[in-house]
N, CA, C and O atoms as CSV, one atom per row, in Angstrom:
chain,resi,resn,atom,element,x,y,z
A,1,MET,N,N,0.610,-1.101,0.080
A,1,MET,CA,C,0.051,0.058,-0.003
A,1,MET,C,C,1.010,1.155,-0.176
A,1,MET,O,O,1.971,1.243,0.589
A,2,SER,N,N,0.812,2.047,-1.180
A,2,SER,CA,C,1.573,3.263,-1.067
A,2,SER,C,C,1.130,4.051,-0.264
A,2,SER,O,O,-0.033,3.791,0.045
A,3,VAL,N,N,1.643,5.099,0.320
A,3,VAL,CA,C,1.226,5.977,1.385
A,3,VAL,C,C,2.225,7.220,1.278
A,3,VAL,O,O,3.334,7.043,0.774
A,4,GLU,N,N,1.823,8.521,1.766
A,4,GLU,CA,C,2.961,9.279,1.895
A,4,GLU,C,C,3.368,9.647,3.015
A,4,GLU,O,O,2.566,9.650,3.949
A,5,VAL,N,N,4.697,10.046,3.214
A,5,VAL,CA,C,5.280,9.722,4.407
A,5,VAL,C,C,4.622,10.973,5.751
A,5,VAL,O,O,4.999,11.218,6.897
A,6,LYS,N,N,3.733,11.406,5.062
A,6,LYS,CA,C,3.371,12.056,6.598
A,6,LYS,C,C,1.843,11.217,6.830
A,6,LYS,O,O,1.029,11.672,7.634
A,7,ASP,N,N,1.578,10.059,6.106
A,7,ASP,CA,C,0.698,9.019,6.506
A,7,ASP,C,C,1.197,7.919,7.748
A,7,ASP,O,O,0.472,7.425,8.612
A,8,GLU,N,N,2.635,7.711,7.550
A,8,GLU,CA,C,3.134,6.668,8.209
A,8,GLU,C,C,2.915,6.486,9.674
A,8,GLU,O,O,2.630,5.416,10.212
A,9,ALA,N,N,3.096,7.766,10.332
A,9,ALA,CA,C,2.770,7.833,11.900
A,9,ALA,C,C,1.141,7.470,12.092
A,9,ALA,O,O,0.863,6.666,12.982
A,10,VAL,N,N,0.216,7.956,11.402
A,10,VAL,CA,C,-1.188,7.258,11.202
A,10,VAL,C,C,-0.926,6.158,11.044
A,10,VAL,O,O,-1.039,5.578,12.124
A,11,LEU,N,N,-0.495,5.224,9.941
A,11,LEU,CA,C,-0.666,3.801,9.507
A,11,LEU,C,C,0.057,3.279,10.597
A,11,LEU,O,O,-0.327,2.116,10.722
A,12,GLN,N,N,0.895,3.536,11.440
A,12,GLN,CA,C,1.474,2.750,12.407
A,12,GLN,C,C,0.629,2.705,13.758
A,12,GLN,O,O,0.629,1.823,14.616
A,13,ARG,N,N,-0.068,3.860,13.711
A,13,ARG,CA,C,-0.760,4.010,15.018
A,13,ARG,C,C,-2.085,2.545,14.675
A,13,ARG,O,O,-2.409,1.532,15.295
A,14,LEU,N,N,-2.513,3.186,13.368
A,14,LEU,CA,C,-3.663,2.513,13.059
A,14,LEU,C,C,-3.552,0.863,13.426
A,14,LEU,O,O,-4.382,0.221,14.069
A,15,ARG,N,N,-2.109,0.287,12.751
A,15,ARG,CA,C,-1.396,-0.773,13.017
A,15,ARG,C,C,-1.206,-1.610,14.247
A,15,ARG,O,O,-1.037,-2.827,14.316
A,16,LYS,N,N,-1.282,-0.519,15.415
A,16,LYS,CA,C,-0.720,-0.660,16.487
A,16,LYS,C,C,-2.128,-0.988,17.214
A,16,LYS,O,O,-2.235,-2.024,17.871
A,17,GLU,N,N,-3.277,-0.018,17.071
A,17,GLU,CA,C,-4.339,0.259,17.537
A,17,GLU,C,C,-5.742,-0.155,17.333
A,17,GLU,O,O,-6.521,-0.504,18.220
A,18,ASN,N,N,-5.921,-0.096,16.362
A,18,ASN,CA,C,-6.894,-0.357,15.421
A,18,ASN,C,C,-7.519,-1.823,14.638
A,18,ASN,O,O,-7.372,-2.087,13.445
A,19,GLN,N,N,-8.192,-2.613,15.590
A,19,GLN,CA,C,-8.387,-3.592,15.276
A,19,GLN,C,C,-9.080,-3.860,13.756
A,19,GLN,O,O,-8.653,-4.535,12.820
A,20,GLU,N,N,-10.151,-3.171,13.866
A,20,GLU,CA,C,-10.531,-3.160,12.564
A,20,GLU,C,C,-9.482,-3.156,10.928
A,20,GLU,O,O,-9.444,-3.802,9.881
A,21,PHE,N,N,-8.750,-1.989,11.567
A,21,PHE,CA,C,-7.562,-1.847,10.281
A,21,PHE,C,C,-7.098,-2.943,10.303
A,21,PHE,O,O,-7.329,-3.538,9.251
A,22,GLN,N,N,-6.248,-3.804,11.388
A,22,GLN,CA,C,-5.637,-4.806,11.281
A,22,GLN,C,C,-6.331,-5.973,10.414
A,22,GLN,O,O,-5.811,-6.697,9.565
A,23,GLN,N,N,-7.560,-5.944,10.846
A,23,GLN,CA,C,-8.200,-7.112,9.753
A,23,GLN,C,C,-8.234,-6.713,8.277
A,23,GLN,O,O,-7.849,-7.526,7.436
A,24,TRP,N,N,-8.679,-5.488,7.917
A,24,TRP,CA,C,-8.543,-5.077,6.548
A,24,TRP,C,C,-7.451,-5.116,5.997
A,24,TRP,O,O,-7.525,-5.222,4.772
A,25,GLU,N,N,-5.956,-5.050,6.630
A,25,GLU,CA,C,-4.914,-4.925,5.911
A,25,GLU,C,C,-4.594,-6.239,5.831
A,25,GLU,O,O,-4.081,-6.554,4.757
A,26,GLN,N,N,-4.825,-7.673,7.143
A,26,GLN,CA,C,-4.646,-8.678,6.660
A,26,GLN,C,C,-5.269,-9.404,5.717
A,26,GLN,O,O,-4.750,-10.367,5.154
A,27,GLU,N,N,-6.729,-8.857,5.440
A,27,GLU,CA,C,-7.378,-9.638,4.335
A,27,GLU,C,C,-6.555,-8.783,3.015
A,27,GLU,O,O,-6.208,-9.534,2.103
A,28,HIS,N,N,-6.305,-7.694,2.878
A,28,HIS,CA,C,-5.632,-7.140,1.618
A,28,HIS,C,C,-4.462,-8.023,1.470
A,28,HIS,O,O,-4.215,-8.448,0.342
A,29,ARG,N,N,-3.604,-8.400,2.601
A,29,ARG,CA,C,-2.401,-9.038,2.300
A,29,ARG,C,C,-2.753,-10.456,1.635
A,29,ARG,O,O,-2.223,-10.835,0.591
A,30,GLN,N,N,-3.978,-11.413,2.555
A,30,GLN,CA,C,-3.967,-12.553,1.702
A,30,GLN,C,C,-4.739,-12.494,0.150
A,30,GLN,O,O,-4.469,-13.304,-0.737
A,31,LEU,N,N,-5.476,-11.683,0.036
A,31,LEU,CA,C,-5.988,-11.375,-1.520
A,31,LEU,C,C,-4.876,-11.193,-2.258
A,31,LEU,O,O,-4.782,-11.868,-3.283
A,32,GLU,N,N,-3.804,-10.263,-1.917
A,32,GLU,CA,C,-2.493,-10.115,-2.867
A,32,GLU,C,C,-1.790,-11.371,-3.119
A,32,GLU,O,O,-1.146,-11.661,-4.127
A,33,GLU,N,N,-2.081,-12.383,-1.633
A,33,GLU,CA,C,-1.312,-13.739,-1.969
A,33,GLU,C,C,-1.963,-14.418,-3.380
A,33,GLU,O,O,-1.291,-14.833,-4.325
A,34,THR,N,N,-3.228,-14.424,-3.297
A,34,THR,CA,C,-4.423,-14.859,-3.885
A,34,THR,C,C,-3.614,-14.845,-5.478
A,34,THR,O,O,-3.100,-15.673,-6.229
A,35,LEU,N,N,-3.858,-13.396,-5.450
A,35,LEU,CA,C,-3.791,-12.964,-6.799
A,35,LEU,C,C,-2.265,-13.521,-7.395
A,35,LEU,O,O,-2.117,-13.939,-8.544
A,36,LEU,N,N,-1.485,-13.460,-6.666
A,36,LEU,CA,C,0.066,-13.956,-7.306
A,36,LEU,C,C,0.062,-15.420,-7.201
A,36,LEU,O,O,0.802,-16.112,-7.901
A,37,SER,N,N,-0.615,-15.820,-6.491
A,37,SER,CA,C,-0.892,-17.237,-6.647
A,37,SER,C,C,-1.649,-17.959,-8.531
A,37,SER,O,O,-1.272,-18.862,-9.277
A,38,ILE,N,N,-2.730,-17.014,-8.588
A,38,ILE,CA,C,-3.406,-17.120,-9.923
A,38,ILE,C,C,-2.222,-16.996,-10.963
A,38,ILE,O,O,-1.683,-17.931,-11.554
A,39,ASP,N,N,-1.950,-15.743,-11.058
A,39,ASP,CA,C,-0.792,-15.360,-11.718
A,39,ASP,C,C,0.372,-15.709,-12.053
A,39,ASP,O,O,1.099,-15.172,-12.889
A,40,ALA,N,N,0.638,-16.904,-11.207
A,40,ALA,CA,C,2.003,-17.735,-11.487
A,40,ALA,C,C,1.577,-18.511,-12.508
A,40,ALA,O,O,2.431,-18.761,-13.360
A,41,HIS,N,N,0.257,-19.061,-12.696
A,41,HIS,CA,C,-0.017,-20.036,-13.813
A,41,HIS,C,C,0.527,-19.346,-15.075
A,41,HIS,O,O,0.599,-18.119,-15.136
A,42,PRO,N,N,0.884,-20.101,-16.017
A,42,PRO,CA,C,0.931,-19.565,-17.213
A,42,PRO,C,C,-0.045,-19.547,-18.213
A,42,PRO,O,O,-0.042,-18.803,-19.193
A,43,TYR,N,N,-0.844,-20.355,-17.943
A,43,TYR,CA,C,-2.289,-20.086,-18.326
A,43,TYR,C,C,-3.435,-19.815,-17.682
A,43,TYR,O,O,-3.561,-20.573,-16.721
A,44,ILE,N,N,-4.283,-19.093,-17.796
A,44,ILE,CA,C,-5.349,-18.652,-16.873
A,44,ILE,C,C,-6.786,-19.118,-17.431
A,44,ILE,O,O,-7.114,-18.649,-18.521
A,45,SER,N,N,-7.545,-19.871,-16.878
A,45,SER,CA,C,-8.737,-20.499,-17.480
A,45,SER,C,C,-9.619,-19.552,-17.204
A,45,SER,O,O,-9.550,-18.862,-16.187
A,46,PRO,N,N,-10.690,-19.421,-18.256
A,46,PRO,CA,C,-11.798,-18.378,-17.954
A,46,PRO,C,C,-12.153,-18.557,-16.436
A,46,PRO,O,O,-12.217,-17.480,-15.843
A,47,GLU,N,N,-12.360,-19.498,-15.790
A,47,GLU,CA,C,-13.152,-19.448,-14.462
A,47,GLU,C,C,-11.939,-18.877,-13.528
A,47,GLU,O,O,-12.383,-18.083,-12.698
A,48,GLU,N,N,-10.796,-19.032,-13.456
A,48,GLU,CA,C,-9.599,-18.356,-12.889
A,48,GLU,C,C,-9.376,-16.804,-13.327
A,48,GLU,O,O,-8.682,-16.089,-12.605
A,49,GLU,N,N,-9.835,-16.400,-14.250
A,49,GLU,CA,C,-9.897,-15.125,-14.745
A,49,GLU,C,C,-11.149,-14.246,-14.129
A,49,GLU,O,O,-11.256,-13.030,-13.976
A,50,ILE,N,N,-11.956,-15.210,-13.867
A,50,ILE,CA,C,-13.523,-14.626,-13.319
A,50,ILE,C,C,-12.919,-14.516,-11.852
A,50,ILE,O,O,-13.143,-13.445,-11.288
A,51,GLU,N,N,-12.379,-15.217,-11.336
A,51,GLU,CA,C,-11.659,-15.273,-9.938
A,51,GLU,C,C,-10.837,-14.582,-9.748
A,51,GLU,O,O,-10.408,-14.384,-8.611
A,52,ARG,N,N,-10.432,-14.082,-10.664
A,52,ARG,CA,C,-8.783,-13.027,-10.596
A,52,ARG,C,C,-9.418,-12.118,-10.395
A,52,ARG,O,O,-9.105,-11.568,-9.339
A,53,LYS,N,N,-10.577,-11.444,-11.168
A,53,LYS,CA,C,-11.236,-10.169,-11.382
A,53,LYS,C,C,-12.078,-9.975,-9.954
A,53,LYS,O,O,-12.343,-8.872,-9.476
A,54,ARG,N,N,-12.420,-11.154,-9.412
A,54,ARG,CA,C,-13.304,-10.994,-8.311
A,54,ARG,C,C,-12.561,-10.689,-6.960
A,54,ARG,O,O,-13.116,-10.158,-5.998
A,55,VAL,N,N,-11.047,-11.144,-6.997
A,55,VAL,CA,C,-10.342,-10.893,-6.034
A,55,VAL,C,C,-9.759,-9.780,-5.992
A,55,VAL,O,O,-9.481,-9.180,-4.954
A,56,GLN,N,N,-9.488,-9.355,-7.289
A,56,GLN,CA,C,-9.017,-7.923,-7.422
A,56,GLN,C,C,-10.023,-6.724,-6.855
A,56,GLN,O,O,-9.682,-5.902,-6.004
A,57,LYS,N,N,-11.062,-6.774,-7.361
A,57,LYS,CA,C,-12.140,-5.953,-6.586
A,57,LYS,C,C,-12.155,-5.719,-5.118
A,57,LYS,O,O,-12.075,-4.569,-4.688
A,58,LEU,N,N,-12.260,-6.814,-4.270
A,58,LEU,CA,C,-11.954,-7.681,-2.968
A,58,LEU,C,C,-10.874,-6.609,-2.465
A,58,LEU,O,O,-11.025,-5.856,-1.503
A,59,LYS,N,N,-9.953,-6.674,-3.154
A,59,LYS,CA,C,-8.674,-6.014,-2.484
A,59,LYS,C,C,-8.683,-4.757,-2.776
A,59,LYS,O,O,-8.131,-3.999,-1.979
A,60,LEU,N,N,-9.197,-4.303,-3.771
A,60,LEU,CA,C,-9.449,-2.820,-4.164
A,60,LEU,C,C,-10.163,-2.445,-2.924
A,60,LEU,O,O,-9.492,-1.936,-2.027
A,61,ALA,N,N,-11.524,-2.638,-2.737
A,61,ALA,CA,C,-12.372,-2.607,-1.570
A,61,ALA,C,C,-11.806,-2.355,-0.060
A,61,ALA,O,O,-12.023,-1.439,0.734
A,62,ALA,N,N,-10.857,-3.724,0.038
A,62,ALA,CA,C,-10.322,-3.657,1.144
A,62,ALA,C,C,-9.345,-2.166,1.390
A,62,ALA,O,O,-9.599,-1.425,2.339
A,63,LYS,N,N,-8.136,-1.838,0.335
A,63,LYS,CA,C,-7.440,-0.760,0.374
A,63,LYS,C,C,-8.253,0.575,0.558
A,63,LYS,O,O,-7.798,1.411,1.338
A,64,ASP,N,N,-9.462,0.837,-0.131
A,64,ASP,CA,C,-9.936,1.844,-0.119
A,64,ASP,C,C,-10.890,1.894,1.542
A,64,ASP,O,O,-11.159,2.985,2.044
A,65,ARG,N,N,-11.167,1.009,1.994
A,65,ARG,CA,C,-11.422,1.084,3.303
A,65,ARG,C,C,-10.337,1.277,4.412
A,65,ARG,O,O,-10.563,1.766,5.520
A,66,MET,N,N,-9.275,0.881,4.016
A,66,MET,CA,C,-8.046,1.282,4.990
A,66,MET,C,C,-7.616,2.852,4.755
A,66,MET,O,O,-7.117,3.615,5.581
A,67,MET,N,N,-7.947,3.098,3.424
A,67,MET,CA,C,-7.238,4.678,3.203
A,67,MET,C,C,-8.147,5.621,3.661
A,67,MET,O,O,-7.854,6.773,3.979
A,68,GLU,N,N,-9.612,4.963,3.701
A,68,GLU,CA,C,-10.806,6.125,4.544
A,68,GLU,C,C,-10.332,6.181,5.891
A,68,GLU,O,O,-10.155,7.270,6.437
A,69,MET,N,N,-10.077,4.921,6.567
A,69,MET,CA,C,-9.502,4.918,8.116
A,69,MET,C,C,-8.535,5.750,8.040
A,69,MET,O,O,-8.436,6.518,8.997
A,70,VAL,N,N,-7.678,5.862,7.090
A,70,VAL,CA,C,-6.566,6.825,7.625
A,70,VAL,C,C,-6.921,8.217,7.541
A,70,VAL,O,O,-6.606,9.110,8.327
A,71,ARG,N,N,-7.747,8.311,6.297
A,71,ARG,CA,C,-8.219,9.661,6.347
A,71,ARG,C,C,-9.160,10.109,7.445
A,71,ARG,O,O,-8.820,11.193,7.919
A,72,ARG,N,N,-10.042,9.682,7.881
A,72,ARG,CA,C,-10.369,9.914,9.217
A,72,ARG,C,C,-9.582,9.788,10.612
A,72,ARG,O,O,-10.127,10.165,11.650
A,73,SER,N,N,-8.703,9.422,10.611
A,73,SER,CA,C,-7.972,9.249,12.069
A,73,SER,C,C,-6.929,10.829,11.779
A,73,SER,O,O,-6.716,11.582,12.729
A,74,GLN,N,N,-6.312,11.172,10.209
A,74,GLN,CA,C,-6.047,12.221,10.486
A,74,GLN,C,C,-6.627,13.344,10.790
A,74,GLN,O,O,-5.914,14.226,11.269
A,75,PHE,N,N,-8.072,13.603,10.592
A,75,PHE,CA,C,-8.790,14.116,11.196
A,75,PHE,C,C,-9.369,14.262,12.587
A,75,PHE,O,O,-10.119,15.130,13.034
A,76,GLY,N,N,-8.854,13.240,13.136
A,76,GLY,CA,C,-9.578,13.112,14.654
A,76,GLY,C,C,-10.652,12.412,14.852
A,76,GLY,O,O,-11.227,12.285,15.933
A,77,SER,N,N,-11.072,11.756,13.442
A,77,SER,CA,C,-12.550,11.162,13.839
A,77,SER,C,C,-12.671,9.802,13.700
A,77,SER,O,O,-13.757,9.453,13.239
A,78,ALA,N,N,-11.740,8.755,14.007
A,78,ALA,CA,C,-11.622,7.635,13.446
A,78,ALA,C,C,-11.838,6.773,14.707
A,78,ALA,O,O,-11.807,5.545,14.629
């Protein structure tokens, strides 16, 4: 997850103190591993391509949720 330097302190605090953030981050990591596993195949079947797209959407949703938590935390309402 790419983050500006000023957000690093917020990220570290959320990673340490916010269980919901930890869960989203863990899910994001697991989804990335799933994508890497699918992409490791030399040929992707149509079913695998559908699964790949589904996993990509879930991963993006997890990242969006984490970034929203970072934004709210920066403004003191997390």
